[in-house]
Structures are given as C-alpha cells and as structure tokens.
VOROTI-214015 format. One record per atom (N, C-alpha, C): residue number from 0; residue in one letter; atom name; x, y, z. Coordinates in Angstrom, 2 decimals, m for minus. Example, Ala and Ser with C-alpha at 12.3 -4.5 7.8 and 13.67 -1.06 7.14 Angstrom:
> 0	A	N	13.19	m5.69	7.80
> 0	A	CA	12.30	m4.50	7.80
> 0	A	C	13.20	m3.30	7.80
> 1	S	N	12.85	m2.25	7.08
> 1	S	CA	13.67	m1.06	7.14
> 1	S	C	12.90	0.03	7.87
END
This chain:
> 0	M	N	2.35	m5.55	m4.41
> 0	M	CA	2.52	m6.22	m2.84
> 0	M	C	2.19	m6.19	m2.09
> 1	L	N	1.37	m7.24	m1.92
> 1	L	CA	0.73	m7.86	m0.98
> 1	L	C	1.34	m8.03	m0.17
> 2	V	N	0.98	m8.24	1.74
> 2	V	CA	1.51	m8.16	2.95
> 2	V	C	0.48	m8.73	3.95
> 3	L	N	0.49	m10.29	4.40
> 3	L	CA	m0.86	m9.95	5.35
> 3	L	C	0.05	m10.10	6.93
> 4	N	N	m0.20	m9.78	7.30
> 4	N	CA	0.37	m9.12	9.17
> 4	N	C	m0.64	m10.63	9.92
> 5	E	N	m0.11	m11.72	10.48
> 5	E	CA	m1.00	m12.36	10.89
> 5	E	C	m1.58	m12.16	12.39
> 6	L	N	m0.71	m11.33	12.90
> 6	L	CA	m0.97	m10.96	14.26
> 6	L	C	m1.97	m10.10	14.87
> 7	S	N	m1.63	m8.99	13.37
> 7	S	CA	m2.78	m7.48	14.01
> 7	S	C	m3.91	m7.85	12.87
> 8	S	N	m3.79	m8.70	12.28
> 8	S	CA	m4.95	m9.06	11.47
> 8	S	C	m5.15	m7.85	10.07
> 9	T	N	m4.15	m7.59	8.92
> 9	T	CA	m4.20	m6.53	8.72
> 9	T	C	m3.48	m6.77	7.38
> 10	L	N	m3.82	m6.12	5.78
> 10	L	CA	m3.18	m6.32	4.80
> 10	L	C	m2.63	m5.51	4.61
> 11	M	N	m1.61	m5.01	4.06
> 11	M	CA	m1.00	m4.14	3.45
> 11	M	C	m0.59	m3.67	2.24
> 12	L	N	m0.96	m2.95	1.26
> 12	L	CA	m0.29	m2.90	m0.19
> 12	L	C	0.48	m2.27	m0.09
> 13	L	N	1.28	m2.72	m0.39
> 13	L	CA	2.97	m1.65	m1.37
> 13	L	C	3.02	m1.97	m2.26
> 14	D	N	4.06	m0.37	m2.42
> 14	D	CA	5.06	m0.25	m3.78
> 14	D	C	6.24	m0.89	m4.47
> 15	Y	N	6.53	m1.53	m4.78
> 15	Y	CA	7.47	m1.96	m5.24
> 15	Y	C	8.69	m1.33	m6.33
> 16	D	N	9.43	m1.05	m6.26
> 16	D	CA	10.37	m0.54	m6.89
> 16	D	C	11.41	m1.42	m7.46
> 17	P	N	11.51	m2.33	m8.67
> 17	P	CA	12.35	m3.13	m9.24
> 17	P	C	14.17	m2.58	m9.17
> 18	A	N	14.15	m1.53	m9.97
> 18	A	CA	15.02	m1.11	m9.83
> 18	A	C	16.02	m0.83	m8.57
> 19	T	N	15.11	m0.69	m7.50
> 19	T	CA	16.06	m0.46	m6.17
> 19	T	C	15.70	m1.23	m5.57
> 20	G	N	14.86	m1.94	m5.48
> 20	G	CA	14.03	m3.00	m4.78
> 20	G	C	13.88	m2.58	m3.12
> 21	R	N	13.33	m1.30	m3.45
> 21	R	CA	12.42	m0.03	m2.41
> 21	R	C	11.11	m0.83	m2.63
> 22	L	N	10.77	m0.82	m0.79
> 22	L	CA	9.51	m0.78	m0.82
> 22	L	C	8.54	0.36	m0.08
> 23	A	N	7.45	0.63	m0.58
> 23	A	CA	6.49	1.91	m0.20
> 23	A	C	5.27	1.70	0.09
> 24	L	N	4.99	2.02	1.47
> 24	L	CA	3.61	1.79	2.52
> 24	L	C	2.89	2.76	1.78
> 25	L	N	1.98	1.75	0.75
> 25	L	CA	1.02	2.51	0.64
> 25	L	C	m0.56	2.02	0.59
> 26	Q	N	m1.39	1.38	1.78
> 26	Q	CA	m2.30	1.55	2.35
> 26	Q	C	m1.93	m0.03	3.56
> 27	T	N	m3.36	0.79	4.46
> 27	T	CA	m2.52	m0.97	5.55
> 27	T	C	m4.85	m1.06	5.94
> 28	V	N	m5.29	m1.85	5.83
> 28	V	CA	m7.04	m2.48	5.73
> 28	V	C	m7.09	m3.50	6.82
> 29	S	N	m7.13	m2.90	8.20
> 29	S	CA	m8.09	m4.53	7.90
> 29	S	C	m9.01	m5.69	7.97
> 30	T	N	m8.73	m7.04	8.31
> 30	T	CA	m9.05	m8.14	7.31
> 30	T	C	m10.28	m8.39	8.74
> 31	L	N	m11.02	m7.60	9.27
> 31	L	CA	m11.95	m7.93	9.89
> 31	L	C	m13.22	m6.91	9.84
> 32	P	N	m14.06	m7.43	10.11
> 32	P	CA	m15.89	m6.62	9.94
> 32	P	C	m14.86	m5.38	11.65
> 33	E	N	m15.69	m4.43	11.63
> 33	E	CA	m15.63	m3.24	12.20
> 33	E	C	m16.68	m3.49	13.68
> 34	G	N	m15.70	m4.12	14.71
> 34	G	CA	m16.19	m4.00	15.65
> 34	G	C	m16.08	m5.14	16.67
> 35	F	N	m15.33	m6.53	15.99
> 35	F	CA	m15.07	m7.34	16.47
> 35	F	C	m14.18	m7.20	17.19
> 36	S	N	m14.65	m8.18	17.97
> 36	S	CA	m13.88	m8.26	19.58
> 36	S	C	m12.30	m9.16	19.95
> 37	G	N	m12.78	m10.37	19.05
> 37	G	CA	m12.78	m11.57	19.59
> 37	G	C	m11.02	m11.99	19.02
> 38	E	N	m10.14	m12.92	19.32
> 38	E	CA	m9.34	m12.88	19.26
> 38	E	C	m9.36	m13.59	17.80
> 39	N	N	m8.29	m13.25	16.81
> 39	N	CA	m8.04	m13.68	15.55
> 39	N	C	m6.42	m13.65	15.33
> 40	A	N	m6.21	m14.33	14.23
> 40	A	CA	m5.06	m14.62	13.40
> 40	A	C	m5.32	m14.90	12.25
> 41	T	N	m4.29	m13.74	10.62
> 41	T	CA	m4.95	m14.53	9.80
> 41	T	C	m4.12	m15.39	9.11
> 42	A	N	m4.02	m16.07	7.86
> 42	A	CA	m3.18	m17.33	7.38
> 42	A	C	m2.93	m17.17	5.50
> 43	E	N	m4.16	m16.76	5.21
> 43	E	CA	m3.10	m17.01	4.05
> 43	E	C	m4.35	m15.75	2.89
> 44	V	N	m3.15	m15.40	2.06
> 44	V	CA	m3.33	m14.19	1.09
> 44	V	C	m3.37	m14.36	m0.10
> 45	A	N	m4.51	m14.90	m1.33
> 45	A	CA	m4.44	m14.39	m2.35
> 45	A	C	m5.17	m13.44	m3.68
> 46	V	N	m4.74	m13.27	m4.48
> 46	V	CA	m5.09	m12.28	m5.38
> 46	V	C	m5.93	m12.91	m6.80
> 47	H	N	m6.75	m12.46	m7.67
> 47	H	CA	m7.78	m14.01	m8.23
> 47	H	C	m7.00	m13.62	m9.95
> 48	P	N	m6.81	m13.95	m10.52
> 48	P	CA	m6.09	m14.67	m11.59
> 48	P	C	m6.45	m13.06	m12.42
> 49	N	N	m7.50	m12.35	m12.30
> 49	N	CA	m7.72	m10.77	m13.29
> 49	N	C	m7.03	m10.21	m12.24
> 50	G	N	m6.73	m10.47	m11.39
> 50	G	CA	m5.64	m9.23	m10.39
> 50	G	C	m7.21	m8.28	m9.97
> 51	R	N	m8.26	m8.11	m10.06
> 51	R	CA	m8.80	m7.43	m9.60
> 51	R	C	m10.12	m7.69	m7.96
> 52	W	N	m9.34	m9.11	m7.54
> 52	W	CA	m10.45	m9.39	m6.29
> 52	W	C	m8.98	m9.80	m5.55
> 53	V	N	m8.89	m9.10	m3.90
> 53	V	CA	m8.02	m10.33	m3.14
> 53	V	C	m8.94	m10.75	m2.03
> 54	F	N	m8.03	m12.12	m1.43
> 54	F	CA	m8.68	m12.83	m0.43
> 54	F	C	m8.13	m12.75	0.46
> 55	A	N	m8.56	m12.70	1.63
> 55	A	CA	m7.60	m13.17	2.75
> 55	A	C	m8.66	m14.05	4.00
> 56	S	N	m7.53	m15.00	4.68
> 56	S	CA	m8.54	m15.38	5.90
> 56	S	C	m8.24	m15.06	6.90
> 57	N	N	m9.58	m15.34	7.85
> 57	N	CA	m9.17	m14.50	8.99
> 57	N	C	m9.35	m16.46	10.24
> 58	R	N	m8.60	m16.23	11.42
> 58	R	CA	m9.00	m17.51	11.98
> 58	R	C	m9.13	m16.63	13.18
> 59	G	N	m10.20	m17.06	13.58
> 59	G	CA	m10.99	m16.87	14.61
> 59	G	C	m12.11	m16.10	14.55
> 60	H	N	m11.91	m14.98	13.47
> 60	H	CA	m13.69	m14.68	13.29
> 60	H	C	m13.80	m15.63	11.92
> 61	D	N	m13.17	m17.04	11.66
> 61	D	CA	m12.99	m17.67	10.72
> 61	D	C	m13.69	m17.57	9.29
> 62	S	N	m13.32	m16.58	8.25
> 62	S	CA	m13.74	m16.04	7.70
> 62	S	C	m12.90	m15.39	6.37
> 63	L	N	m13.49	m15.46	5.50
> 63	L	CA	m12.93	m14.87	3.75
> 63	L	C	m13.47	m12.98	3.94
> 64	A	N	m11.89	m11.62	4.02
> 64	A	CA	m12.75	m10.79	3.94
> 64	A	C	m11.90	m10.64	2.20
> 65	V	N	m12.93	m9.93	2.03
> 65	V	CA	m12.60	m9.89	0.14
> 65	V	C	m12.66	m8.22	m0.09
> 66	F	N	m11.66	m8.23	m1.16
> 66	F	CA	m10.89	m6.22	m1.40
> 66	F	C	m11.14	m6.54	m3.46
> 67	A	N	m11.72	m5.27	m3.06
> 67	A	CA	m11.54	m5.28	m4.32
> 67	A	C	m10.04	m4.37	m4.31
> 68	L	N	m8.83	m4.53	m5.52
> 68	L	CA	m7.82	m3.95	m6.09
> 68	L	C	m7.94	m2.93	m7.02
> 69	D	N	m7.43	m1.70	m7.26
> 69	D	CA	m7.60	m1.10	m7.93
> 69	D	C	m5.91	m1.08	m7.95
> 70	P	N	m5.40	m1.84	m9.28
> 70	P	CA	m3.65	m1.06	m9.22
> 70	P	C	m3.23	0.33	m9.92
> 71	A	N	m4.12	1.13	m10.17
> 71	A	CA	m3.57	2.68	m10.97
> 71	A	C	m3.99	3.62	m9.72
> 72	A	N	m5.07	3.04	m9.00
> 72	A	CA	m5.20	4.17	m7.69
> 72	A	C	m4.61	3.47	m6.54
> 73	Q	N	m3.68	2.53	m7.07
> 73	Q	CA	m2.92	2.07	m5.67
> 73	Q	C	m3.58	2.18	m4.33
> 74	R	N	m4.86	1.25	m3.86
> 74	R	CA	m5.77	1.18	m3.27
> 74	R	C	m6.93	m0.13	m3.42
> 75	L	N	m6.98	m0.18	m1.97
> 75	L	CA	m7.85	m1.88	m1.87
> 75	L	C	m9.59	m1.42	m1.18
> 76	E	N	m10.11	m1.88	m1.06
> 76	E	CA	m11.19	m1.66	m1.26
> 76	E	C	m12.17	m2.55	m0.68
> 77	H	N	m12.08	m2.79	1.03
> 77	H	CA	m12.67	m3.90	1.44
> 77	H	C	m14.19	m3.78	0.66
> 78	L	N	m15.26	m4.72	0.65
> 78	L	CA	m16.23	m5.60	m0.47
> 78	L	C	m17.34	m6.23	0.83
> 79	D	N	m16.62	m7.18	1.03
> 79	D	CA	m17.57	m8.74	2.27
> 79	D	C	m16.58	m9.18	2.61
> 80	H	N	m17.50	m9.98	4.24
> 80	H	CA	m16.58	m10.94	4.58
> 80	H	C	m17.63	m12.65	4.72
> 81	V	N	m16.64	m13.21	4.24
> 81	V	CA	m18.09	m14.26	3.84
> 81	V	C	m17.53	m15.44	5.14
> 82	S	N	m18.33	m16.22	5.63
> 82	S	CA	m17.93	m17.21	6.32
> 82	S	C	m17.46	m18.42	5.69
> 83	T	N	m16.18	m19.31	6.22
> 83	T	CA	m15.46	m20.24	5.80
> 83	T	C	m16.38	m21.14	5.95
> 84	R	N	m17.58	m21.47	6.26
> 84	R	CA	m18.40	m22.36	7.12
> 84	R	C	m17.72	m23.57	7.71
> 85	G	N	m16.49	m23.43	8.82
> 85	G	CA	m16.09	m24.01	9.24
> 85	G	C	m14.74	m23.33	9.82
> 86	R	N	m14.29	m24.01	11.19
> 86	R	CA	m13.18	m23.20	11.79
> 86	R	C	m12.01	m23.43	11.72
> 87	T	N	m11.43	m22.10	12.26
> 87	T	CA	m9.48	m22.12	11.74
> 87	T	C	m9.57	m22.63	10.33
> 88	P	N	m9.56	m20.97	9.24
> 88	P	CA	m9.51	m21.40	7.99
> 88	P	C	m8.01	m21.18	7.84
> 89	R	N	m7.32	m22.31	7.73
> 89	R	CA	m5.79	m22.36	8.32
> 89	R	C	m4.82	m21.71	6.18
> 90	H	N	m6.03	m22.13	5.47
> 90	H	CA	m5.53	m21.86	4.32
> 90	H	C	m6.68	m22.14	3.28
> 91	F	N	m6.76	m21.85	2.01
> 91	F	CA	m7.50	m21.64	0.91
> 91	F	C	m6.52	m21.26	m0.37
> 92	A	N	m7.45	m21.93	m1.24
> 92	A	CA	m6.37	m21.72	m2.69
> 92	A	C	m7.72	m21.57	m3.48
> 93	L	N	m7.61	m21.10	m4.91
> 93	L	CA	m8.34	m20.70	m6.40
> 93	L	C	m7.95	m21.39	m6.79
> 94	D	N	m9.26	m22.37	m7.97
> 94	D	CA	m8.43	m22.51	m8.73
> 94	D	C	m8.03	m22.20	m10.16
> 95	P	N	m6.82	m22.22	m10.88
> 95	P	CA	m6.26	m21.87	m11.78
> 95	P	C	m7.28	m20.85	m13.02
> 96	A	N	m8.91	m21.01	m12.74
> 96	A	CA	m9.27	m20.28	m13.71
> 96	A	C	m9.91	m19.27	m12.67
> 97	G	N	m9.96	m18.95	m11.68
> 97	G	CA	m10.38	m18.68	m10.74
> 97	G	C	m11.81	m18.36	m10.16
> 98	R	N	m12.94	m20.16	m10.90
> 98	R	CA	m13.73	m19.38	m11.13
> 98	R	C	m14.04	m20.48	m9.46
> 99	Y	N	m12.97	m20.43	m8.52
> 99	Y	CA	m13.85	m21.92	m7.99
> 99	Y	C	m12.35	m21.65	m6.08
> 100	L	N	m13.30	m21.44	m4.97
> 100	L	CA	m11.69	m21.37	m4.07
> 100	L	C	m12.69	m21.91	m3.00
> 101	W	N	m11.22	m23.14	m2.63
> 101	W	CA	m11.46	m24.14	m1.64
> 101	W	C	m10.68	m23.71	m0.19
> 102	V	N	m11.65	m23.61	0.81
> 102	V	CA	m10.95	m23.40	2.00
> 102	V	C	m10.78	m24.88	2.63
> 103	A	N	m9.70	m24.73	3.32
> 103	A	CA	m9.04	m25.73	4.86
> 103	A	C	m9.24	m25.52	5.96
> 104	N	N	m10.36	m25.69	6.39
> 104	N	CA	m10.91	m25.25	7.77
> 104	N	C	m10.53	m26.16	8.69
> 105	Q	N	m8.94	m26.19	9.12
> 105	Q	CA	m8.63	m26.78	10.10
> 105	Q	C	m9.50	m27.54	11.30
> 106	A	N	m9.86	m26.41	12.19
> 106	A	CA	m10.31	m27.44	13.24
> 106	A	C	m11.56	m28.03	13.32
> 107	S	N	m11.75	m28.07	12.09
> 107	S	CA	m13.25	m28.54	11.62
> 107	S	C	m13.67	m29.60	10.85
> 108	H	N	m12.03	m30.13	9.79
> 108	H	CA	m11.51	m30.95	9.50
> 108	H	C	m12.65	m30.70	8.06
> 109	T	N	m12.35	m29.55	7.61
> 109	T	CA	m13.48	m29.55	6.18
> 109	T	C	m12.79	m29.35	4.64
> 110	L	N	m12.98	m29.45	3.94
> 110	L	CA	m12.84	m28.53	2.93
> 110	L	C	m14.42	m28.20	2.30
> 111	V	N	m13.92	m26.57	1.88
> 111	V	CA	m15.31	m26.12	1.38
> 111	V	C	m14.84	m25.30	0.21
> 112	M	N	m15.99	m26.05	m0.86
> 112	M	CA	m16.13	m24.98	m1.79
> 112	M	C	m16.93	m23.83	m2.20
> 113	F	N	m16.19	m22.44	m2.88
> 113	F	CA	m17.32	m21.25	m2.94
> 113	F	C	m17.05	m21.11	m4.09
> 114	E	N	m17.80	m20.41	m4.82
> 114	E	CA	m18.30	m19.98	m5.99
> 114	E	C	m17.45	m19.09	m5.95
> 115	V	N	m16.81	m18.09	m6.96
> 115	V	CA	m16.34	m16.58	m7.00
> 115	V	C	m16.45	m15.96	m8.45
> 116	D	N	m17.35	m15.31	m8.37
> 116	D	CA	m18.23	m14.43	m9.48
> 116	D	C	m17.32	m13.36	m9.39
> 117	E	N	m16.37	m13.61	m11.10
> 117	E	CA	m15.38	m12.87	m11.51
> 117	E	C	m15.63	m11.50	m11.99
> 118	A	N	m17.21	m11.52	m11.58
> 118	A	CA	m17.57	m9.56	m12.82
> 118	A	C	m17.38	m9.15	m10.87
> 119	T	N	m17.60	m9.48	m10.23
> 119	T	CA	m18.21	m8.85	m8.81
> 119	T	C	m16.82	m8.76	m7.98
> 120	G	N	m16.85	m9.79	m8.12
> 120	G	CA	m15.50	m10.68	m7.15
> 120	G	C	m16.04	m11.03	m4.95
> 121	R	N	m17.56	m11.27	m6.02
> 121	R	CA	m18.16	m11.53	m4.62
> 121	R	C	m18.24	m13.37	m4.82
> 122	V	N	m17.90	m13.99	m3.14
> 122	V	CA	m17.66	m15.34	m3.13
> 122	V	C	m19.17	m16.31	m1.87
> 123	Q	N	m19.89	m17.24	m2.88
> 123	Q	CA	m21.07	m17.81	m2.37
> 123	Q	C	m20.69	m19.08	m2.24
> 124	P	N	m20.77	m19.58	m1.05
> 124	P	CA	m20.72	m21.39	m0.56
> 124	P	C	m21.00	m21.84	m1.49
> 125	T	N	m20.34	m23.09	m2.32
> 125	T	CA	m21.95	m24.20	m2.71
> 125	T	C	m22.25	m25.32	m2.17
> 126	A	N	m22.74	m26.79	m2.28
> 126	A	CA	m23.48	m27.36	m2.04
> 126	A	C	m21.51	m28.27	m1.31
> 127	Q	N	m20.92	m28.16	m1.87
> 127	Q	CA	m19.40	m28.61	m1.68
> 127	Q	C	m18.43	m28.80	m0.54
> 128	T	N	m18.98	m30.30	0.58
> 128	T	CA	m18.50	m29.99	1.52
> 128	T	C	m17.58	m31.08	1.34
> 129	R	N	m15.87	m31.49	2.07
> 129	R	CA	m15.28	m32.25	2.44
> 129	R	C	m14.83	m32.53	3.23
> 130	E	N	m14.91	m33.39	4.07
> 130	E	CA	m14.48	m34.19	5.66
> 130	E	C	m12.81	m34.77	5.18
> 131	V	N	m11.93	m33.75	5.81
> 131	V	CA	m11.46	m34.22	5.92
> 131	V	C	m10.06	m34.32	7.04
> 132	G	N	m8.56	m34.97	7.80
> 132	G	CA	m8.26	m34.91	8.90
> 132	G	C	m7.36	m33.85	8.98
> 133	S	N	m8.38	m32.59	9.61
> 133	S	CA	m7.28	m31.38	10.35
> 133	S	C	m6.65	m30.71	8.48
> 134	P	N	m6.84	m29.99	7.54
> 134	P	CA	m6.35	m29.80	6.79
> 134	P	C	m5.34	m28.15	6.85
> 135	V	N	m4.66	m28.14	6.39
> 135	V	CA	m3.86	m27.33	6.18
> 135	V	C	m3.14	m26.20	5.20
> 136	C	N	m3.12	m27.16	3.88
> 136	C	CA	m3.05	m26.38	2.64
> 136	C	C	m4.21	m27.22	1.24
> 137	V	N	m4.32	m26.40	0.49
> 137	V	CA	m4.76	m26.71	m0.37
> 137	V	C	m3.63	m26.24	m1.72
> 138	R	N	m3.90	m27.60	m2.60
> 138	R	CA	m3.00	m26.61	m3.95
> 138	R	C	m4.15	m27.38	m4.83
> 139	F	N	m3.29	m26.41	m6.10
> 139	F	CA	m4.60	m27.24	m7.14
> 139	F	C	m2.88	m27.99	m7.98
> 140	L	N	m3.25	m29.61	m8.79
> 140	L	CA	m1.82	m29.41	m9.79
> 140	L	C	m2.24	m29.43	m11.36
> 141	P	N	m1.27	m29.39	m11.95
> 141	P	CA	m1.38	m29.14	m13.04
> 141	P	C	m3.05	m29.74	m13.19
> 142	G	N	m3.52	m29.72	m14.85
> 142	G	CA	m4.92	m29.74	m15.56
> 142	G	C	m5.90	m30.28	m14.32
> 143	D	N	m6.37	m29.44	m13.30
> 143	D	CA	m7.46	m30.26	m12.05
> 143	D	C	m8.27	m29.65	m13.23
> 144	A	N	m9.66	m29.78	m13.01
> 144	A	CA	m10.64	m29.00	m13.37
> 144	A	C	m11.07	m28.54	m12.73
> 145	P	N	m11.92	m27.39	m12.79
> 145	P	CA	m12.23	m26.05	m12.21
> 145	P	C	m13.79	m27.31	m11.04
> 146	G	N	m13.46	m27.09	m9.83
> 146	G	CA	m14.75	m27.96	m9.32
> 146	G	C	m13.98	m28.64	m8.40
> 147	N	N	m13.45	m29.89	m8.68
> 147	N	CA	m13.26	m30.67	m8.37
> 147	N	C	m12.19	m31.07	m7.44
END
C-alpha cells in the first residue's frame, strides 16, 4: 500500500495484512530532489499497470517523482524527477495501457501528455499539450484509445 503525504512531500510504502487489517511502515521517501528548498505539496500518486513504477506529483517543484517499486524486497527506489511542463500539477492519470501519462497543470491551464517507457519507467514529454481552464482531474473513459 502507498500513502502520499501532501504537506511533508513524502511517499510511504506500507505492508497491509488483510487478515488483521494491520498496517506496518516499510519505507518513507521524499518526492523532492535533494536540496530543494521551496514550498511544495504533493497531489497524486499512481502505480503503473505493470506494478513496477510509481509516480507522484509535486505542486511547487512542478514535477513528477518517479520510483521503481520492488514488491519482493518491499522497497521504493527513486529514479527521476520530470518537469510537468506547467505549474501546479494537481492531478495526473496513466492511460489504461500504461503507455501515456496526462498531467493536469492547474495554474498554467494545461494538460500535458508524457510517454512512459514500460521497460524502464522513464517518462518523456510528447508534443501533445492542450490548453484548458484550471484542470484539476484527468480520468479515462472506458474504451479511450491511448494518447487521445
């Protein structure tokens, strides 16, 4: 189980025991790069459909933090910070296939599409950007084609 802590800009990995409902903290990692000193709040966390990559948004640093998830070792490993190409990434969503990730940058009024490398978890911006009024959420409808 993952818990994103908005005010402390941290991501917690917890072990969940379904028989007892007990949670045990396994790891806490920062969503920010070392040395960042500005104000920040996190907004969204998502796991890639293959279960190997975790993404979290930073509002302030205006980035996606990318982590590798090793369920066997019960560890997160920081991989990258990627600019969201806008301000205040309020929400993001992976398309159902996990090939694309759309970020809703609330303060810059944009939706920005990124391509996700399923083999490495790396996220690269595409040329797809849409101007919209203060987006706060992205949801895919059943049957949406990747990249639309």
